C-alpha positions in Angstrom: 77.0 16.4 -193.5 79.7 13.7 -191.5 77.8 10.4 -191.1 77.6 10.8 -187.6 75.2 14.1 -188.1 73.4 12.8 -191.0 72.3 9.5 -188.7 71.8 11.8 -185.8 69.4 13.7 -187.8 68.0 10.8 -189.2 67.4 9.7 -185.8 65.6 13.1 -184.7 63.1 13.6 -187.9 63.0 10.0 -189.6 63.2 7.3 -186.2 61.0 4.7 -187.7 62.7 5.1 -190.9 66.1 4.4 -188.8 64.7 1.2 -187.5 64.0 -0.9 -190.3 67.9 0.5 -191.4 69.2 -0.7 -188.6 66.8 -4.0 -188.6 69.3 -7.1 -189.8 67.8 -8.2 -192.9 66.5 -11.4 -193.4 67.9 -13.9 -195.9 65.1 -14.2 -198.5 63.8 -18.0 -198.7 64.9 -20.1 -201.0 61.9 -21.1 -204.2 61.0 -24.8 -205.0 61.6 -26.1 -208.0 58.2 -26.5 -208.5 57.8 -22.0 -207.1 60.6 -21.2 -210.5 58.6 -23.8 -212.7 55.7 -21.9 -212.3 56.8 -18.4 -212.5 58.4 -19.5 -215.9 55.2 -20.5 -217.2 53.3 -17.7 -216.1 55.9 -16.0 -218.1 55.7 -17.6 -220.9 52.1 -17.4 -221.4 52.2 -13.6 -220.7 55.0 -13.9 -223.7 52.2 -15.8 -225.4 49.2 -13.3 -225.1 51.9 -10.5 -225.8 51.7 -11.6 -229.4 47.5 -12.1 -230.0 45.8 -9.0 -230.8 43.3 -7.1 -227.8 40.7 -8.6 -228.5 41.8 -12.4 -228.6 44.2 -11.4 -225.1 41.1 -9.8 -223.5 38.5 -12.4 -224.0 41.1 -15.8 -223.3 41.6 -13.1 -220.1 38.4 -12.5 -219.3 37.5 -16.5 -219.6 40.4 -18.6 -218.3 42.0 -15.8 -215.8 38.8 -14.4 -214.4 36.7 -17.2 -214.9 33.4 -15.2 -216.7 30.9 -16.7 -218.4 30.9 -15.6 -222.3 27.9 -14.3 -221.1 29.7 -11.7 -219.5 31.6 -11.8 -221.8 30.2 -10.3 -224.6 27.9 -7.9 -222.5 31.5 -6.2 -221.6 33.1 -6.8 -224.8 29.4 -5.5 -227.0 29.7 -8.8 -228.7 26.3 -10.0 -230.0 26.4 -13.5 -227.9 28.1 -15.7 -225.9 29.0 -17.5 -229.3 31.2 -14.9 -231.0 32.6 -15.1 -227.5 33.6 -19.1 -228.1 34.5 -18.0 -232.0 37.3 -15.2 -230.5 38.3 -17.7 -227.8 38.7 -20.3 -230.2 40.7 -18.1 -232.7 42.8 -17.1 -230.6 43.5 -20.8 -229.8 44.1 -21.7 -232.9 47.0 -18.6 -233.3 48.1 -19.6 -230.2 49.1 -23.0 -231.6 51.0 -21.9 -234.4 
């Protein structure tokens, strides 16, 4: 199918798509050094978390990322109390420090 015929069919069947394809593309804004450092820090944190067993990783994410209390985490993970959550957090942080 020649290019002109393809473009005509696209215009008839999918005009919105053709408009997007014809729109001039905007250059991506450059990220600042601070933004790049933040991305690198997140990648490093994810790499460290991936080395932990799932139970320790889950506790850290729930506590530090989702900002849940120890009692909420204990309830959601079936732990006996908040003290058990703090013990798991301590174990996870010790492993990460190695």
